[in-house]
Every structure is written in C-alpha cells, then in structure tokens.
N, C-alpha and C positions, 0 to 999 in steps of 0.2 A: 416621359421623364423618368429618371432613375429615382429610386427610393431615397438615396442620399441627397440628391438635389431637392426633392420635395421636402425632406426633413429640414434642410438648411433654409429653404424658403419659408417654411412655417416658423422656424426659430426667428428669422429676421423680421417677419411680419409681427410676431409677438413682441419683439424688442421695440419696434417702431410704435406699436400701439401703446406700450408702457411709457415710452418717451413722450408721446402726444398727451397721454393722460396726466403725466407729471408736469408738463409745460403748460397745461391749460390754466387760464387765469382762475384764481380762487375768489369766490364771492365773499365779501365781508358780511359779518353779522350786522345788519342795519337796525337802527332804532325804528320804532313805528314811524311809518312814512306819513307825510302830510299829503301824499298823493303823487302819482306819476311815476314815470320811468324814463331814464335816459339810457340808450343802448347803441351799440355799433357792432357791425359784423363785417367780415370780409372773407373772400375766397380769392387769393392773390397768387398769380403765377409769374413772378418776376425772376427770381433765381431759386426755383423750387416752389412747391405748393404750400401755402399757409392758409389755414382756415381759422377763423376767429369769431366768437359770438359772446358778447358780454353785456350785461345791463345792471344798473344800480338805480336806486331811488335818488331823487335830487337831494334829500336829506343826508344820505350816506356819502354822496359825492362832496357835499359842502364840508363834511367832517373828515375827509381824507387828510393825511399828514401834509402840512404846508411846506416844510423844508425840502422834502424830496421832489414834490411837484414844482416848486420854484426853481430847484436846481436843473430839472429837465427843461422847463420853459426858458430859463436863462441860457442854457446851452444851445437850444434851438433858435434863440433870439438874435444870434449874430449872423450876418449875411454869409460869411465865409463858411461857418459851420453848417448852415442850412444847405449850402452848395455841396459840401462834403457829403452830407446825409443823402441828398438827391442822387449823387453819383453812386454811393454805396448801396442804395436801394436797388440799383440795377445789377449789382454784383460786386464781389470783392475787388479791392485795388490796393496797390502799395503806395507808400508815402510819396515816392517820386512821381508816380502817375497823377496822384491827387494834386501835387504841387504844380505840375505842368498844366493840368486841366483847370484848376481853380485860379492860378495865376497870382498868388500872393508873393510878396517880396522875397522871402527866404524859406528854405525847407524847415528851418527852426520854427517859423510861424505855423506851418502845417502841423508839426508835432505838438505845438502848444494847443492848437484847436482840437487835434485828435485826443489829447490828454483830457481836455474839458469834456468832450463827447464821451470818452471812456468812463470818466468819473461819474457821469450822469447815467451810466448803463445804456447808452444809446449805441455806441460803437464798441466792438471788441476786436482785439488783435488776434490774428490767426496765423500761426507760424512766424516766420521772421519777416516782419515788415508789412505783412498783408493785413488789411483791415476790412471788416465787414459789419453788416447789421445782422444781429442774431435773428433767426426766423421768427421767434416769438415777439420781436419788436417791430416787424414789418407793418402789420396792419395798424397797431396803435400809432406809429409814426405817420403813416399815410392819413389816418383819421385826424391827427393833430394838424397836419399840413392843410387838409381840407377845411377843418374848422377855422384855422387862421385865415384862410382865403375867404371863407364865408363872413367872418367878422370884419375883414377889411373891405368887403363888398366887391371882391374880384370874381365872384361866380356868375354874375349877370342875372341872378334870379331875384 
C-alpha cells in the first residue's frame, strides 16, 4: 500500500471512530436507584453495521420525558407507519416505492405518515425523496418492535 493510501485510510478510520463516539447514547444522571437495571444491546447488519449497548435503572426510565416518548410511541402506533418503518429498516426507499409497497390510497397519505415519522425522529429524508432510518435509530426501533410483540404475546414464550 502506498503511504498516501495508508494516510487516507487512517484519517477515515479516525473520522468514523469520532462519529461513533458522538452518536453513542448518553447515559442520564440517575437518581439513587431502588434497584435493578433495564438494558438492551444490538449488533445489527441490515443496511450497514450498527452496534448498541445501553442500560438505565428503572427509576431513571420512569423519569424520562413523557412528551417525546409519547410522540415516538404514537408515531409507531399506526399500522401504516409501522409498515413504513419495517420497509426502511431494510434500506432507504423513496415515497413512490413506499406507496406501492404499503398500498395506501394516495401518495399524499404516504407523505403524511412520513412527516409524522420524521417529526418523531424515526425517519429522515435523504436527498430528493429518499427516506431512511438513521443508523443510530435502528437498534432502538428493533427493540421497540420486539418489546411490543412481547407485550402483545406474539413471541410464543
């Protein structure tokens, strides 16, 4: 390998490491705990590699802000929006493809659902008309979907 190539590779690796450090979830300062820990982690390879490891005390979780959590849960609570998320977890898609796959009445309805998902920081627009799930949202969304299936009794355990 040339020295220039090695230098560029080292620079890119340093930039990636910095981005991963900045995007890592930040732990909240928790009040003294009454005990226990709730945690989740993931090493997901859907459209890129995402690694995640986070844990909080039950007391800290109960004290998290209600408005933002309820906005995310409400956004995920609509069947069409959940279908959109499931599609985008596999990779980016444009509104026309989402409309064709999800099968709602009009393209305007797809944009309405995408706006709700974007407002809740679940989906982001990338370029002209392409939508995706940000890498740092992949594992939390999968965990949310898994937890919902567990609550619903759909896991068979």
